[in-house]
C-alpha atoms as an extended CHARMM CRD file, in Angstrom:
* protein
*
       102  EXT
         1         1  MET       CA             86.7510000000       52.6280000000      -15.6880000000  PROA      1               0.0000000000
         2         2  THR       CA             86.4560000000       48.9200000000      -16.0640000000  PROA      2               0.0000000000
         3         3  ASP       CA             88.4990000000       46.7510000000      -13.6980000000  PROA      3               0.0000000000
         4         4  LEU       CA             90.5350000000       44.2390000000      -15.6690000000  PROA      4               0.0000000000
         5         5  SER       CA             92.2300000000       41.1090000000      -14.4960000000  PROA      5               0.0000000000
         6         6  PRO       CA             96.0230000000       41.3620000000      -14.7260000000  PROA      6               0.0000000000
         7         7  ASP       CA             96.1690000000       38.7310000000      -17.4790000000  PROA      7               0.0000000000
         8         8  VAL       CA             94.0610000000       40.7990000000      -19.9340000000  PROA      8               0.0000000000
         9         9  GLU       CA             96.3640000000       42.3280000000      -22.5330000000  PROA      9               0.0000000000
        10        10  LEU       CA             95.1390000000       45.5120000000      -24.2130000000  PROA      10              0.0000000000
        11        11  SER       CA             96.1680000000       46.8290000000      -27.6090000000  PROA      11              0.0000000000
        12        12  PRO       CA             96.5510000000       50.4820000000      -28.6400000000  PROA      12              0.0000000000
        13        13  VAL       CA             93.4120000000       52.4420000000      -29.5670000000  PROA      13              0.0000000000
        14        14  GLY       CA             94.4580000000       52.6350000000      -33.2400000000  PROA      14              0.0000000000
        15        15  GLN       CA             97.2010000000       51.5180000000      -35.5830000000  PROA      15              0.0000000000
        16        16  GLU       CA             99.2260000000       54.7280000000      -35.6510000000  PROA      16              0.0000000000
        17        17  ILE       CA             99.3680000000       58.1050000000      -33.9060000000  PROA      17              0.0000000000
        18        18  VAL       CA             99.2540000000       60.7490000000      -36.6570000000  PROA      18              0.0000000000
        19        19  TYR       CA             99.3030000000       63.8250000000      -34.3920000000  PROA      19              0.0000000000
        20        20  GLU       CA             99.7860000000       64.5400000000      -30.7090000000  PROA      20              0.0000000000
        21        21  ASN       CA            100.2140000000       67.5200000000      -28.4290000000  PROA      21              0.0000000000
        22        22  ASP       CA             99.3860000000       68.2420000000      -24.7720000000  PROA      22              0.0000000000
        23        23  ARG       CA             95.6140000000       68.4980000000      -25.5170000000  PROA      23              0.0000000000
        24        24  VAL       CA             94.8410000000       65.8420000000      -28.1570000000  PROA      24              0.0000000000
        25        25  ARG       CA             96.1050000000       62.5850000000      -29.6240000000  PROA      25              0.0000000000
        26        26  VAL       CA             94.9220000000       61.6020000000      -33.1160000000  PROA      26              0.0000000000
        27        27  TRP       CA             94.9300000000       57.9450000000      -34.1790000000  PROA      27              0.0000000000
        28        28  HSD       CA             94.6700000000       56.4540000000      -37.6640000000  PROA      28              0.0000000000
        29        29  ILE       CA             92.3460000000       53.4460000000      -37.8770000000  PROA      29              0.0000000000
        30        30  ARG       CA             91.9750000000       51.2510000000      -40.9530000000  PROA      30              0.0000000000
        31        31  LEU       CA             90.0080000000       48.0160000000      -40.9660000000  PROA      31              0.0000000000
        32        32  GLU       CA             89.5010000000       45.8990000000      -44.0580000000  PROA      32              0.0000000000
        33        33  PRO       CA             86.2510000000       43.9140000000      -44.3060000000  PROA      33              0.0000000000
        34        34  GLY       CA             86.3590000000       41.2060000000      -41.6170000000  PROA      34              0.0000000000
        35        35  GLU       CA             89.3250000000       42.8180000000      -39.8270000000  PROA      35              0.0000000000
        36        36  ARG       CA             89.2320000000       43.5930000000      -36.0990000000  PROA      36              0.0000000000
        37        37  GLN       CA             90.8040000000       46.2740000000      -33.9160000000  PROA      37              0.0000000000
        38        38  PRO       CA             91.8590000000       44.1600000000      -30.8860000000  PROA      38              0.0000000000
        39        39  LEU       CA             90.6550000000       44.6720000000      -27.3200000000  PROA      39              0.0000000000
        40        40  HSD       CA             91.6070000000       48.1590000000      -26.1270000000  PROA      40              0.0000000000
        41        41  ARG       CA             90.5880000000       50.7600000000      -23.5330000000  PROA      41              0.0000000000
        42        42  HSD       CA             89.6910000000       54.3950000000      -23.9960000000  PROA      42              0.0000000000
        43        43  ASP       CA             91.2240000000       56.3710000000      -21.1240000000  PROA      43              0.0000000000
        44        44  HSD       CA             90.1420000000       59.7520000000      -22.5480000000  PROA      44              0.0000000000
        45        45  PRO       CA             86.9330000000       61.1320000000      -24.0440000000  PROA      45              0.0000000000
        46        46  TYR       CA             87.1640000000       60.9360000000      -27.8340000000  PROA      46              0.0000000000
        47        47  LEU       CA             85.6780000000       61.7330000000      -31.2140000000  PROA      47              0.0000000000
        48        48  VAL       CA             85.6180000000       59.3190000000      -34.1340000000  PROA      48              0.0000000000
        49        49  VAL       CA             85.5840000000       60.8540000000      -37.6280000000  PROA      49              0.0000000000
        50        50  ALA       CA             84.7490000000       58.3170000000      -40.3370000000  PROA      50              0.0000000000
        51        51  ILE       CA             86.7770000000       59.1920000000      -43.4380000000  PROA      51              0.0000000000
        52        52  GLN       CA             85.4130000000       56.1260000000      -45.2180000000  PROA      52              0.0000000000
        53        53  GLY       CA             82.4580000000       54.5840000000      -43.4480000000  PROA      53              0.0000000000
        54        54  ALA       CA             81.6610000000       50.9270000000      -42.8660000000  PROA      54              0.0000000000
        55        55  LYS       CA             79.3290000000       48.6340000000      -41.0080000000  PROA      55              0.0000000000
        56        56  ASN       CA             81.0790000000       47.9140000000      -37.7060000000  PROA      56              0.0000000000
        57        57  VAL       CA             80.3250000000       45.9490000000      -34.5740000000  PROA      57              0.0000000000
        58        58  VAL       CA             81.6080000000       46.8580000000      -31.1080000000  PROA      58              0.0000000000
        59        59  GLN       CA             82.0250000000       43.9880000000      -28.6680000000  PROA      59              0.0000000000
        60        60  THR       CA             82.5930000000       45.0180000000      -25.0580000000  PROA      60              0.0000000000
        61        61  ILE       CA             84.7730000000       43.1010000000      -22.6430000000  PROA      61              0.0000000000
        62        62  ASP       CA             81.6330000000       41.7610000000      -20.9350000000  PROA      62              0.0000000000
        63        63  GLY       CA             80.3610000000       40.3320000000      -24.2480000000  PROA      63              0.0000000000
        64        64  THR       CA             77.8190000000       42.9940000000      -25.2010000000  PROA      64              0.0000000000
        65        65  ARG       CA             77.4990000000       43.4110000000      -28.9770000000  PROA      65              0.0000000000
        66        66  ILE       CA             76.6420000000       46.8560000000      -30.3710000000  PROA      66              0.0000000000
        67        67  ASP       CA             75.9750000000       47.5470000000      -34.0510000000  PROA      67              0.0000000000
        68        68  ALA       CA             77.9670000000       50.6480000000      -34.9990000000  PROA      68              0.0000000000
        69        69  ASP       CA             77.2310000000       51.6730000000      -38.5650000000  PROA      69              0.0000000000
        70        70  GLU       CA             79.5350000000       54.5910000000      -39.3020000000  PROA      70              0.0000000000
        71        71  PRO       CA             78.6630000000       56.5390000000      -42.4560000000  PROA      71              0.0000000000
        72        72  THR       CA             81.3730000000       58.3400000000      -44.4090000000  PROA      72              0.0000000000
        73        73  GLY       CA             81.8060000000       61.8160000000      -42.8950000000  PROA      73              0.0000000000
        74        74  GLY       CA             80.0490000000       60.8440000000      -39.6700000000  PROA      74              0.0000000000
        75        75  VAL       CA             81.3340000000       62.0560000000      -36.3140000000  PROA      75              0.0000000000
        76        76  VAL       CA             80.6210000000       60.4370000000      -32.9410000000  PROA      76              0.0000000000
        77        77  TYR       CA             81.5840000000       61.4930000000      -29.4110000000  PROA      77              0.0000000000
        78        78  ARG       CA             82.2030000000       58.8580000000      -26.7500000000  PROA      78              0.0000000000
        79        79  ASP       CA             83.0060000000       59.0620000000      -23.0370000000  PROA      79              0.0000000000
        80        80  PRO       CA             86.1430000000       57.3840000000      -21.6400000000  PROA      80              0.0000000000
        81        81  GLY       CA             86.2870000000       54.0300000000      -19.8980000000  PROA      81              0.0000000000
        82        82  ALA       CA             85.1320000000       51.6910000000      -22.6580000000  PROA      82              0.0000000000
        83        83  VAL       CA             87.0160000000       48.4100000000      -23.0640000000  PROA      83              0.0000000000
        84        84  HSD       CA             86.0600000000       46.8020000000      -26.3480000000  PROA      84              0.0000000000
        85        85  MET       CA             87.0910000000       45.5750000000      -29.7700000000  PROA      85              0.0000000000
        86        86  LEU       CA             85.8290000000       46.8560000000      -33.1200000000  PROA      86              0.0000000000
        87        87  THR       CA             85.1570000000       44.6090000000      -36.1200000000  PROA      87              0.0000000000
        88        88  ASN       CA             84.3900000000       45.7120000000      -39.6720000000  PROA      88              0.0000000000
        89        89  VAL       CA             81.5320000000       43.3740000000      -40.6260000000  PROA      89              0.0000000000
        90        90  GLY       CA             80.7330000000       45.2130000000      -43.8560000000  PROA      90              0.0000000000
        91        91  ASP       CA             82.1580000000       44.9230000000      -47.3470000000  PROA      91              0.0000000000
        92        92  THR       CA             84.0040000000       48.2650000000      -47.4960000000  PROA      92              0.0000000000
        93        93  THR       CA             87.3110000000       49.3730000000      -45.9750000000  PROA      93              0.0000000000
        94        94  TYR       CA             86.8220000000       51.4510000000      -42.8200000000  PROA      94              0.0000000000
        95        95  LEU       CA             89.0730000000       54.5050000000      -42.4370000000  PROA      95              0.0000000000
        96        96  ALA       CA             88.8030000000       56.8290000000      -39.4530000000  PROA      96              0.0000000000
        97        97  ARG       CA             90.5790000000       59.3570000000      -37.2920000000  PROA      97              0.0000000000
        98        98  LEU       CA             90.0410000000       58.9440000000      -33.5740000000  PROA      98              0.0000000000
        99        99  VAL       CA             90.7120000000       62.1440000000      -31.6320000000  PROA      99              0.0000000000
       100       100  GLU       CA             91.4080000000       61.6290000000      -27.9180000000  PROA      100             0.0000000000
       101       101  LEU       CA             90.8320000000       64.7120000000      -25.7580000000  PROA      101             0.0000000000
       102       102  LYS       CA             93.4340000000       64.8000000000      -22.9850000000  PROA      102             0.0000000000
């Protein structure tokens, strides 16, 4: 995991938890064009399911920029530890479910 200075404030992974049990936590994510999911950390491996895809950009805490086009219906798996923010740089609303595996 990335070491953070104590003054770095992290936001939740998504806007709302829509389901949780002892094995998974499911987040709702909605980003309008130009909107950003603030800096956050993924402490668990996770899947992202794009309900309505968009052209997104991931910016890591160290400044790396990653183009992350997410087509509608697409599914991606990611390992834990990432500290980043996500910005919808496209012209469509991005809707997704992020499934954390505990």
